[in-house]
C-alpha positions as CSV (number, residue, x, y, z in Angstrom):
1,X,18.3,10.9,22.6
2,X,18.4,12.3,18.9
3,X,15.1,12.2,17.2
4,X,14.8,10.4,13.9
5,X,12.2,10.4,11.1
6,X,11.6,6.6,10.5
7,X,10.0,5.6,7.1
8,X,8.6,2.4,6.8
9,X,7.3,0.3,3.8
10,X,4.3,-1.9,4.5
11,X,4.3,-5.2,2.5
12,X,7.4,-7.3,3.1
13,X,8.6,-4.8,5.5
14,X,6.4,-3.7,8.4
15,X,3.6,-6.4,7.9
16,X,4.1,-9.8,8.9
17,X,1.8,-11.4,6.5
18,X,0.4,-8.6,4.3
19,X,-2.2,-7.5,6.8
20,X,-0.6,-7.8,10.4
21,X,1.7,-6.0,12.4
22,X,3.2,-8.2,15.1
23,X,2.6,-7.0,18.8
24,X,6.4,-6.6,19.4
25,X,6.8,-4.2,16.4
26,X,3.6,-2.2,17.2
27,X,4.4,-1.9,20.9
28,X,8.2,-0.7,20.1
29,X,7.0,1.7,17.4
30,X,4.4,3.2,19.8
31,X,7.3,3.7,22.3
32,X,9.4,5.5,19.7
33,X,6.7,7.8,18.8
34,X,5.9,8.8,22.5
35,X,9.7,9.7,22.8
36,X,9.4,12.2,19.8
37,X,10.6,10.1,17.0
38,X,8.3,10.4,13.9
39,X,7.0,7.2,12.0
40,X,6.1,7.6,8.4
41,X,4.4,5.0,6.4
42,X,5.5,4.8,2.7
43,X,3.6,2.3,0.6
44,X,2.5,1.6,-2.9
45,X,-0.9,1.1,-1.4
46,X,-3.8,3.4,-1.4
47,X,-4.9,5.5,1.5
48,X,-7.7,3.4,2.3
49,X,-5.6,0.4,2.7
50,X,-2.8,2.3,4.8
51,X,-5.1,4.2,7.1
52,X,-5.9,1.1,9.4
53,X,-2.1,0.6,10.1
54,X,-1.7,4.3,10.7
55,X,-4.5,4.2,13.2
56,X,-3.1,0.9,14.6
57,X,0.2,2.5,15.4
58,X,-1.7,5.8,16.7
59,X,0.2,7.9,14.2
60,X,-0.3,11.6,13.3
61,X,2.1,11.9,10.6
62,X,1.6,12.2,6.9
63,X,1.1,9.1,4.8
64,X,3.0,8.3,1.5
65,X,0.7,6.5,-0.8
66,X,1.0,5.1,-4.4
67,X,4.7,4.9,-4.1
68,X,4.7,8.7,-3.7
69,X,1.8,9.7,-6.2
70,X,-0.1,10.9,-3.1
71,X,1.3,12.4,0.0
72,X,-1.5,13.7,2.6
73,X,-2.3,13.9,6.3
74,X,-5.8,13.6,7.9
75,X,-4.5,14.8,11.1
76,X,-2.7,18.1,10.3
77,X,-4.8,20.8,8.8
78,X,-1.8,22.8,8.0
79,X,-0.1,20.2,5.9
80,X,-0.5,20.7,2.2
81,X,-1.0,17.3,0.3
82,X,0.1,16.7,-3.1
83,X,-1.0,14.5,-5.9
84,X,0.8,13.2,-8.9
85,X,-1.2,11.8,-11.7
86,X,-0.9,10.2,-15.2
87,X,-2.4,11.8,-18.0
88,X,-5.9,10.3,-18.8
89,X,-5.3,10.3,-22.6
90,X,-1.9,8.4,-22.2
91,X,-3.5,5.7,-20.2
92,X,-6.5,5.4,-22.8
93,X,-4.1,5.0,-25.6
94,X,-1.9,2.5,-23.8
95,X,-5.0,0.5,-22.9
96,X,-6.7,0.6,-26.2
97,X,-3.5,0.0,-28.3
98,X,-2.5,-3.2,-25.9
99,X,-6.2,-4.5,-25.2
100,X,-5.5,-7.8,-26.9
101,X,-2.7,-8.4,-24.4
102,X,-4.4,-7.2,-21.3
103,X,-6.4,-9.6,-18.9
104,X,-7.5,-6.9,-16.8
105,X,-6.6,-3.1,-15.6
106,X,-7.6,-0.6,-13.1
107,X,-6.9,3.0,-12.1
108,X,-7.2,4.9,-8.9
109,X,-8.0,8.6,-8.2
110,X,-7.7,9.2,-4.5
111,X,-9.6,6.2,-3.1
112,X,-12.0,5.8,-6.0
113,X,-11.3,2.6,-8.2
114,X,-11.9,2.4,-11.9
115,X,-12.0,-1.4,-13.1
116,X,-12.2,-2.7,-16.5
117,X,-13.6,-6.2,-15.6
118,X,-15.1,-7.1,-12.3
119,X,-13.7,-10.7,-11.6
120,X,-13.0,-12.7,-8.5
121,X,-9.2,-12.8,-9.4
122,X,-8.8,-9.1,-9.4
123,X,-10.4,-8.5,-5.9
124,X,-7.2,-9.0,-3.9
125,X,-5.5,-6.1,-5.5
126,X,-8.4,-3.6,-5.3
127,X,-8.5,-3.0,-1.5
128,X,-12.1,-2.2,-2.0
129,X,-13.1,-1.1,1.4
130,X,-12.9,1.8,3.9
131,X,-15.0,4.2,1.8
132,X,-13.6,3.4,-1.7
133,X,-16.1,3.7,-4.7
134,X,-15.9,1.2,-7.6
135,X,-16.7,2.2,-11.2
136,X,-16.6,-0.8,-13.7
137,X,-16.7,-0.7,-17.4
138,X,-14.7,0.5,-20.5
139,X,-12.2,3.3,-19.4
140,X,-13.2,5.6,-22.1
141,X,-16.8,5.6,-20.5
142,X,-15.8,5.7,-16.8
143,X,-12.6,7.4,-16.3
144,X,-13.1,11.0,-16.4
145,X,-9.7,12.4,-14.9
146,X,-6.1,11.6,-14.7
147,X,-5.1,8.8,-12.2
148,X,-2.8,8.4,-9.1
149,X,-2.1,4.8,-10.1
150,X,-2.7,2.5,-12.8
151,X,-2.1,-1.4,-12.9
152,X,-2.3,-3.5,-15.8
153,X,-2.5,-7.3,-15.7
154,X,-1.1,-8.8,-18.9
155,X,-2.0,-12.1,-20.4
156,X,0.8,-14.8,-19.5
157,X,3.9,-14.0,-21.4
158,X,2.8,-10.8,-22.8
159,X,3.9,-8.1,-20.3
160,X,6.9,-7.3,-22.2
161,X,4.8,-6.2,-25.1
162,X,3.0,-3.5,-23.2
163,X,6.2,-2.4,-21.5
164,X,7.8,-1.9,-24.7
165,X,5.0,0.0,-26.1
166,X,5.2,2.4,-23.0
167,X,8.8,2.7,-23.1
168,X,8.9,3.6,-26.7
169,X,5.8,5.9,-27.2
170,X,5.8,7.6,-23.6
171,X,9.4,8.0,-22.9
172,X,9.9,10.5,-20.2
173,X,6.1,10.9,-19.7
174,X,5.0,7.5,-18.3
175,X,7.2,4.9,-16.6
176,X,6.2,1.3,-16.1
177,X,7.3,-1.1,-13.5
178,X,7.0,-4.9,-13.8
179,X,6.4,-6.6,-10.3
180,X,8.5,-9.5,-11.2
181,X,8.9,-13.0,-10.1
182,X,5.5,-14.5,-9.7
183,X,3.9,-11.4,-10.4
184,X,5.4,-10.6,-13.7
185,X,2.2,-10.3,-15.4
186,X,1.5,-7.2,-13.3
187,X,2.7,-3.8,-14.7
188,X,2.4,-0.6,-12.7
189,X,2.3,2.6,-14.6
190,X,3.3,6.0,-13.0
191,X,4.8,9.5,-13.7
192,X,8.6,9.8,-13.7
193,X,8.2,12.2,-10.7
194,X,6.5,9.5,-8.6
195,X,8.6,7.7,-6.1
196,X,8.8,7.3,-2.4
197,X,12.0,9.2,-2.1
198,X,10.3,12.4,-3.4
199,X,7.4,11.8,-1.0
200,X,9.9,11.3,2.0
201,X,11.8,14.5,1.1
202,X,8.5,16.4,1.1
203,X,7.5,15.1,4.6
204,X,11.0,15.5,6.0
205,X,11.0,19.1,4.9
206,X,7.7,19.7,6.6
207,X,8.6,18.1,9.8
208,X,12.0,19.6,9.9
209,X,14.4,16.6,9.6
210,X,17.8,16.5,7.8
211,X,18.7,13.5,5.8
212,X,21.2,12.3,8.4
213,X,18.4,12.1,10.8
214,X,16.2,9.8,8.6
215,X,16.1,6.0,8.7
216,X,14.1,4.1,5.8
217,X,13.2,0.5,5.6
218,X,12.1,-1.3,2.6
219,X,12.2,-4.6,0.6
220,X,11.2,-4.1,-3.0
221,X,12.6,-2.3,-6.0
222,X,9.9,0.5,-5.4
223,X,11.8,1.4,-2.3
224,X,15.1,2.2,-4.0
225,X,14.7,6.0,-4.0
226,X,13.1,5.8,-0.5
227,X,16.3,4.2,0.8
228,X,18.6,6.4,-1.4
229,X,17.1,9.6,0.3
230,X,17.4,8.6,3.7
231,X,20.6,9.1,5.6
232,X,20.5,5.5,6.6
233,X,18.6,3.1,4.0
234,X,17.9,-0.5,5.3
235,X,17.0,-3.6,3.3
236,X,15.2,-6.3,4.9
237,X,16.7,-9.8,4.8
238,X,14.0,-10.8,2.4
239,X,14.5,-7.7,0.1
240,X,15.0,-7.9,-3.7
241,X,18.6,-7.9,-4.7
242,X,18.0,-4.5,-6.5
243,X,17.3,-2.8,-3.2
244,X,20.2,-4.4,-1.2
245,X,22.5,-3.1,-3.9
246,X,21.7,0.5,-2.9
247,X,21.1,-0.1,1.0
248,X,23.5,1.2,3.5
249,X,22.5,-1.8,5.7
250,X,21.2,-5.2,4.9
251,X,19.3,-6.9,7.8
252,X,19.8,-10.5,8.9
253,X,16.2,-10.5,9.8
254,X,13.0,-10.3,7.8
255,X,9.7,-8.9,8.2
256,X,8.7,-12.2,9.8
257,X,11.3,-11.8,12.4
258,X,10.7,-8.3,13.7
259,X,13.4,-7.0,11.7
260,X,12.9,-3.5,12.1
261,X,12.5,-3.6,15.9
262,X,15.8,-5.7,16.2
263,X,17.7,-2.9,14.2
264,X,16.1,0.1,15.9
265,X,16.9,-1.3,19.3
266,X,20.5,-1.7,18.5
267,X,20.9,1.7,16.5
268,X,18.9,3.8,19.0
269,X,20.1,2.0,22.1
270,X,16.7,2.0,23.4
271,X,14.9,-1.2,24.6
């Protein structure tokens, strides 16, 4: 059996309900690892929120966090991690210039969280556990360095104002991604170099996999580069239309139907 590097997004792809891997998926992915395939988790989440699933699947591979903003390994001392960060001064300017349009915001450096206002509503986005430290207050006072990630929560109907400011003043320096649909008030800021595809290439080069032996699964627009880099890019049935447009394969099954396992069993001819 040929060996593959299998890159998998978390939310909407691997996870059934934002926090659970089904027993069938868990069992099958463990079997593939035992046969020499490499499973790599690639997510917008921070390390602290990814490590429990990495451990649950008994993986020893590097992890791609912050949509490629941080690639690290806590199992391989020879792996050289890399970290892409957004200039602190840019973030402070974007925040202060648009403060009247912002409900809340936070940035992250590694697993440390820098939050503007500590509210009950923001808690689900923080993943404030597994060794993270929380710093609350005005960013000009708390934020001392560049960040791996930064999220802005706009007032209803005002996200486009913030996005326009970023696009016009920081073109080529900072990119913005609106989460869309019911989350269209959330704006993610990141560097032009930050994407899961670049992270996957870095991991693939280290592990010695060519693109034709890479399979990637995703469901959202932040998975576009991931699927484009892989030899076989696969969109879940529940994937956003923008991802389906670049996918080599569009599954008939969603994350709630063990779509990953259904595809891999047929592709690898291993049950």
